[in-house]
C-alpha angles and dihedrals in degrees: 000000000000113000094205130012111272126256098024135339122201105178092127093044099050096042094076095108109198100338109146091010113127115200095194090117092067101029127105112209094224092052098057115132103177091144092075111118100215098161094082097046116125112238093246090056089051092051092047092048093049092050092048091051090047089055090050091054091060097035101048098057098157091054101038096132093049091049091049090048092056092044093049090055090051091049090057088061092045090050093049091050091046094055088055094047120111097181106087092188092069091052094044092054096042101044100078092058089044091054091049089052095051090047088055091049091053091051088055095044106020098168101056105116096196093052090049092051091048090052091050091052092047095051092046092047093050091050095048097043104039113011116034098071092052104032119018093176092057091042089055090056090050092048088049091055090048091051091049093052093044094051091049089052089051091052090053088055088061105268100118123200096000092178098047102037117108111253095253092052091045091055091046089053091052091052090057091058117092141198093289087063096055095100092054093045094048099045094040091053090047095050091043091051091053091055092049091049091064093044104051090131089065120088088205091059093045090051090058094058096091091057091055092048093049091049093053092045089053090050088050091053092049101043119356092179096057113134097359094316092313097160090055091047091051092049091047089057090043095056096038097049098051127080116250092250089058095049100279115154122174093193092057089043092056092049091054094046092051092047091050091051090049095049092044091049089225092291098117100071094187087071089067090049092053092045089053098045100039102033111020094042093047089051089047088234101154094175093055091043092054096043093051093051092045088057089057093052092048096048121085117248088229097072084129128005093237093051102056092103096047094042090051088055090047092052092050092049092047091053092049093048093050090051088061101035094120091057092055095050103040 
């Protein structure tokens, strides 16, 4: 039994919803509705609301941008409530309608980079949280859609043809991106990595790995503390999950994991889970493995209001891993 999918797993990274996404590019000031209290909505209300808004997008053609502006504002509230949600059933039942809605919004405003990036995160999150374990083929389709949206967002930030560019030109393009581009770099690399992870039998996918690595290294250079030390966490997984002949290095992996924990101040509990499964297990360090996961169980999910969902997932994974600890260290 494998505790976490091999190579790299980014469930906790992709399931950030719209954190750090600013919808000001599609908002209209007179259509703001921040007073909506979405946290308490029942999941059926959420689905009904999403479908109604989706209908409006297609029905109100002369006012598409205004409709999208109002919907984008509402989605901010949904996203905020989702990140604080500990009941995964509500999210599982509401997400398909939510994805349909965001697809409709992109059809109405296809060149909004922030909306595209939010869609990429949402598709990747849905696949990793609710689909991959049961249906890898379907998850691969979802990851593919996430990758498509993320790459389009990256192009709108100025890095044209990220898939076709020669490596040297790709790296030059990355060097022209600055700190304001870190969010796009980080989430695009994360979504792209998830797609690659399910296509390791494809030479095309393998050939794209260097681009993902360079993107995350650039994000690391620009802002190592982004999303609770996310670039360090990604690189820790990157070095720990690869064989030595392919650039794997457990010492470097540990350095990145520890730095991520330090920058995240221990709030992002999934970091402990990844440190345990990718580093401690590879080192066959049962004591470290157990102690890291025990920390997750002992910590409250509410280390930060926007991490309740991810920390709830981390605590469930930690409990499951500890239940099978003897299998991993036979």
